[in-house]
N, C-alpha and C positions, 0 to 999 in steps of 0.2 A: 504494500500500500504506500509506503514511504517513497519507494523508487518511482511509483506511478505519479505521486505528487511532485517529486523533483522533475520528472520528465515533463509533466504538464506545465509547471512553472517555467521551465527552460524554454519550452515552445512559446509560451505567452510573452515572455520578455526577450525572446530572440538571443538567448545565451546558451552556451554549451552546458549540458546537464552536469558534467564533472566540475565546472566552475561553480555552479550553485551548490553541489554536493560538498565541495571543498570548504565552502563558507558555512555550511550547516554545523552548528555546535551540538545539537541534539534534536531528536524527533520522537514523538510518542503517538501511539495509535490506541484508541479505546473503542471497544465494541459495545456501543450503547444498547444495542438490542439484547445482548446477553447480560447486561448490568442488572443485578438484582434490585437496585433502587430505582433506576429510571425506566427499566423495561422497555426501552426504545422510545420513550415519550419525548415530546418537545418540551421546552421550558414552560414553566408556569410561575405566576407571581403569587406569593402568599398573601393572605388577607392583610390589608394595611400597607402592602408594599408597592402598590400601583403608582404612588406619587413619586417615589425616588429610586426604587430598586433597579429598574432598567437604565435610568440615567446614570446611576452610580456605576453600573457595569460598562456603560458606553464611554465613560470619561477617559480621555487619553492620560497616560502617565508621562509626565515630564516632556510632553510633546515629542516623544520618541517611540512610544508604544501605543498603537491605536487598535481599537476593538470593533469587531463587526460580528454579526450573527443574529439570528432571530431573537435570542434572549436579550439583546441590547436595543431592541426596537421599542421606542416609547411613544410612538404615534399611532397606536391602534392595531398593529399587525404582528405583535409578538407571536411566537409559536407558528409562524407561517413561512412558506418559501418566499413570498414577496416581501415579508419583513426582513428576511436574511439578505435578499438582493438590495433592498433599500439601505440597509446598514452598511453593506459593502460600498455603496456609492457615497454614503455619508462619511465613512472612514477614509475613502480615497480623497474626498474634498478636504477633510481635516489634514491629511498628509500634505496635500498641495498647499494649503494655507500655511501650515507650519514651515514648509520649505521657503515660502515667500518671506517669512519673518526671520528666517535663519540667516 
């Protein structure tokens, strides 16, 4: 799975896969479907967490680490594919904005 991810990223950014692999410090894979706690479920917000939980998850760290994924969508589409896509776009815009300030 990790090799496929590296290959896909290499193709997307037009770099050799070994160049990306050489820069990779670590990689992890988790099988959410077999996880006894999630059992393949999407994210969900606990009672009382709707106001801040997803925004907290989405907040960049030191303008160097940016987060995306359906669990970070705070505009009504958490736990959905289109929420995941929207957060990828949001995170990309945050990266571009951070580069402009750097």
